N, C-alpha and C positions, 0 to 999 in steps of 0.2 A: 573290896574291889579285889585285893591281892590275897589269894589262897594257898598257903604253902604246902607243898607235897613232902618236901625232904632236903635233906642236905645234899648239896651237889660236890663242893669242895671246899677246903679251907688252904689258904696260901700261908706258910710259915717263911719267914726270914731269918737268915741263919749265916753266922760266921764259921761254923763249923759241920760244913756238908758233909764229911765223912762219916762224922759220929752221927749225925742226923738221919744218913742213910742207912747204917748200921742199926740204929734204934729201930727204924720204921720197917725195914725189910727183914733183918735176920732176929730180932726180937719179936715185934708184932706180926710178921708175914705178909707185909705190902710187898708187891712186885712192881718193878720200875715199868712202867707203860710207855712212856714218851721223855725224851730230853731233846732240849734246845741247845744252840751253842754255848759253850760256857761265855761267851761275851753277853750274850743275852740272859743266860742263867735262870733255867727252868728245869725241874727234874721233877715229872709226874708219876705219882705212886697209885698204883690200883689199892683200894681199900673196900672190898665189898661191891658197892653198888655208888661208891664215892669214890672221891679222890684226895690225896694230900699232895699238895704242890710245894716244894722247897725251893726256895730262892736264896743264892749266898748275898750276903749284903752288898758285895762289892762288884757283883752285875749289873748291866743296864736295868733290869725290873728291878732287882735290890735295893739299888740307890733311889729308886722312885720313894721308899718307905721310910727314908731320912737315915740318921745313925743307927748302927747295929745295934741290937737288943741289948738293953742296958737299964738302967734305973729311968732314964728318959728319952729312950729308942722305942720305936714299935717291933715287935715279934711276929705279931700277925698282921700281914699284908691286908687281907681281907677273907669274907666268908662269904660263899655263894650258897643262895637257897634255890631249890627246885619251886617253882609255883605254877598253880594250872596257867594254860594258855591265856593270853589275853592280846588285844589290840595295842600297839605300839602308841597310837596317838591318845588311845582313852587313858593309858598308863602314864603319859606325860600330862595330860590334863588332871587327873586325880593327883598325881605328886605336886602340880604346882598350885592346884586349888588348896592343898596341905602344906603350902610352903616347905618342901622337901626337897633340899639342894640335890641334884644328880646329873648325870654325863648323859652323854649323848648315846642311843644303841649302837653297839658294835658286835662284829662277828668273833666270837671267842671260844675255845676248847673248854668243855667241862666233861661230866663223867659218862654223859650220855654222847659224846663227840661234839661237832662244831655246831654252833647256834647262837642267835643273837641275844645280847643280853644288856644288860643297863646298870651302873652301878648307882645306889643311893648311899648318904651318909647320916647317920644317926646323930644322936645329941651330942656325942662326945666325939664324934667326927670320924668314927668307925666305918668301914667301907664295907658295904652289903652290895653284893652283887645279885640280882634277879634274873633267872635264868628259866623259861618255861620248860615244864617237864614233858618229854616226848613219851606217850603211852606205846611202850614197845610190844603189846601183845597183837 
């Protein structure tokens, strides 16, 4: 039912925003693509055909992941996989059939721009976003 095309983005939570930006931009060569307000807290970096999102833990988005990265706090908020196009209702039915916890569909920004996606949760509680791949040829 689900066919993965590639990685769309990964979201890191951090208490060291400046150091993270220096590492990903100055060392690895990513480029800032988009920034949302400091209160909301999101910096999106272009990494080839994917994005690396960095969220300060004390921002609105960062607080959703719990404590700051440490022995008992999450450092990765979620991973987004690009998947072959699907009908939303069919995917919901498939997830329910397999007893997979999931969110509702929502419009979100990813490596290919805005599009509808859904969050699913793996057995360890990790969040995986499924976002349809847009063939841009």
